[in-house]
C-alpha positions as CSV (number, residue, x, y, z in Angstrom):
1,X,-25.0,7.1,28.5
2,X,-22.8,4.8,25.3
3,X,-24.3,1.1,24.5
4,X,-21.8,-1.7,24.5
5,X,-21.4,-1.6,20.6
6,X,-19.6,1.6,20.3
7,X,-17.7,0.9,23.4
8,X,-16.4,-1.7,21.4
9,X,-15.7,0.1,18.5
10,X,-14.7,3.4,19.5
11,X,-11.6,0.6,21.7
12,X,-11.1,-1.4,17.8
13,X,-10.9,1.7,16.0
14,X,-8.3,4.0,18.9
15,X,-6.1,-0.2,19.2
16,X,-6.4,-0.6,15.3
17,X,-5.2,3.5,16.2
18,X,-2.1,2.9,18.0
19,X,-0.8,0.0,15.2
20,X,-1.2,2.6,12.3
21,X,0.5,5.7,14.4
22,X,3.2,2.8,15.0
23,X,3.8,2.5,11.2
24,X,4.1,5.8,10.5
25,X,6.3,6.7,12.7
26,X,8.5,3.4,11.7
27,X,8.3,4.8,8.2
28,X,8.9,8.9,8.9
29,X,12.3,7.8,10.5
30,X,13.4,5.4,7.8
31,X,12.6,8.7,5.8
32,X,14.3,10.6,7.4
33,X,17.3,8.9,8.0
34,X,17.4,8.1,4.2
35,X,17.0,11.7,3.2
36,X,19.6,12.6,5.3
37,X,22.8,9.6,4.6
38,X,22.0,11.1,1.2
39,X,24.4,12.7,-0.9
40,X,25.0,16.2,-0.3
41,X,26.9,17.2,-3.6
42,X,29.3,19.8,-2.1
43,X,31.3,18.6,-4.7
44,X,29.3,20.3,-7.4
45,X,28.8,23.6,-5.5
46,X,25.4,23.2,-4.7
47,X,23.3,24.9,-2.4
48,X,22.1,23.9,0.5
49,X,18.9,24.7,0.2
50,X,18.6,22.8,-3.0
51,X,19.8,19.1,-1.9
52,X,18.4,15.2,-3.4
53,X,17.9,14.9,0.9
54,X,15.6,18.3,1.4
55,X,12.8,17.0,0.6
56,X,12.1,14.1,1.7
57,X,14.1,15.3,4.9
58,X,11.2,17.2,5.9
59,X,8.0,14.9,4.3
60,X,10.1,11.9,6.7
61,X,10.0,14.8,10.2
62,X,5.9,16.5,9.0
63,X,5.4,12.1,8.9
64,X,7.1,11.2,11.6
65,X,5.2,14.2,13.9
66,X,1.7,13.1,12.2
67,X,2.1,9.5,13.8
68,X,3.7,11.0,17.3
69,X,0.6,12.8,17.2
70,X,-2.2,9.7,16.4
71,X,0.3,7.7,19.0
72,X,0.0,9.6,21.9
73,X,-3.9,10.2,21.2
74,X,-4.9,6.6,20.9
75,X,-2.6,5.9,23.5
76,X,-4.8,7.9,25.5
77,X,-8.1,6.4,24.7
78,X,-9.3,3.5,27.4
79,X,-10.2,0.6,25.1
80,X,-11.8,-2.1,27.0
81,X,-11.3,-5.6,25.1
82,X,-10.0,-3.9,21.8
83,X,-6.8,-5.4,20.6
84,X,-9.4,-9.5,21.1
85,X,-11.7,-6.9,18.8
86,X,-9.2,-5.7,16.7
87,X,-7.6,-9.0,16.1
88,X,-11.1,-10.4,15.9
89,X,-11.5,-8.1,13.1
90,X,-8.3,-9.2,11.5
91,X,-9.8,-13.1,10.8
92,X,-12.8,-11.6,7.8
93,X,-13.6,-12.0,4.4
94,X,-12.9,-8.7,4.1
95,X,-9.8,-8.5,5.4
96,X,-8.8,-11.8,3.0
97,X,-9.3,-9.5,0.3
98,X,-6.7,-6.4,1.7
99,X,-3.9,-9.1,2.5
100,X,-5.1,-10.6,-1.3
101,X,-4.1,-7.7,-3.1
102,X,-0.4,-6.4,-1.3
103,X,0.5,-10.1,-2.4
104,X,-0.6,-9.7,-5.8
105,X,1.4,-6.1,-5.5
106,X,4.6,-7.7,-3.9
107,X,5.0,-10.0,-6.0
108,X,4.5,-7.7,-9.3
109,X,6.7,-5.5,-7.2
110,X,9.3,-7.3,-5.6
111,X,9.0,-10.1,-8.5
112,X,8.1,-10.3,-11.9
113,X,9.2,-6.6,-12.6
114,X,12.6,-7.0,-14.0
115,X,12.3,-10.6,-14.4
116,X,9.9,-10.1,-17.1
117,X,9.1,-6.9,-19.2
118,X,7.0,-4.9,-17.7
119,X,3.9,-4.9,-20.2
120,X,4.0,-8.8,-19.3
121,X,3.9,-8.5,-15.8
122,X,1.4,-6.1,-15.5
123,X,-1.1,-8.6,-18.1
124,X,0.0,-11.2,-16.0
125,X,-0.5,-8.8,-12.5
126,X,-4.1,-7.6,-14.6
127,X,-5.9,-11.3,-15.0
128,X,-4.3,-12.9,-11.4
129,X,-5.7,-9.9,-10.1
130,X,-9.1,-10.6,-12.0
131,X,-9.4,-13.7,-11.9
132,X,-8.6,-14.6,-7.8
133,X,-11.6,-12.3,-6.8
134,X,-14.1,-12.8,-9.8
135,X,-13.2,-16.6,-8.8
136,X,-12.1,-17.5,-5.3
137,X,-13.0,-13.4,-3.3
138,X,-16.0,-13.1,-4.7
139,X,-19.4,-12.8,-3.4
140,X,-21.7,-14.8,-5.7
141,X,-18.1,-16.0,-8.1
142,X,-18.5,-15.9,-11.5
143,X,-18.5,-19.2,-14.4
144,X,-14.8,-19.2,-15.1
145,X,-14.2,-20.2,-18.4
146,X,-16.2,-16.6,-18.8
147,X,-13.9,-15.0,-16.2
148,X,-11.3,-16.5,-18.1
149,X,-12.1,-15.2,-21.3
150,X,-13.1,-11.4,-19.1
151,X,-10.4,-11.7,-17.6
152,X,-7.6,-12.6,-20.9
153,X,-9.2,-10.1,-22.8
154,X,-8.6,-6.5,-20.2
155,X,-5.2,-7.9,-19.2
156,X,-4.0,-7.5,-22.9
157,X,-5.8,-4.5,-23.5
158,X,-5.5,-3.3,-20.2
159,X,-1.4,-4.4,-20.1
160,X,-0.9,-2.9,-24.2
161,X,-2.5,0.1,-23.4
162,X,-0.3,0.4,-20.9
163,X,2.3,-0.5,-22.1
164,X,1.6,1.9,-25.2
165,X,0.4,5.0,-23.2
166,X,3.9,5.4,-21.3
167,X,6.6,3.9,-23.9
168,X,5.1,5.2,-26.9
169,X,3.0,8.7,-26.1
170,X,5.1,9.8,-22.2
171,X,8.5,8.1,-23.7
172,X,8.7,6.8,-20.5
173,X,11.3,3.8,-19.5
174,X,9.7,0.7,-18.6
175,X,11.5,-2.0,-17.0
């Protein structure tokens, strides 16, 4: 007979799977809709098997099906106290770290890229990431001045390296 902690852990996993499944189904349906509404290019006499939205359509269908299976499976699992335990996990330091990573990535992608040159956005992202995780979100925070020097050096080398590799070597036009 499993002990109470195993049952609680299974309940948390079942409820986390349920939320993940809902997100996957919504994402899959959005991909299906957007790929269905893509231009078919009939005026250019494009063969129906080579239309631009065909592969995303199949990927969206697959994502929706897999998300639906996960939803069905996690819905059937009895999980007394699963929601309370899951929401309790959302108040941990690890969840804060994940939220900060997502926030930094969204700020970089939606705000900085396009507003300033890509190399500068990359440098700011790298610098902010290192400073936040070394001085604020670390179990044993590092010395701020030392972290500042390292973060600045790594940001300049990393941002410059990204620019050189993609813009000069691979000839990819960066925003």
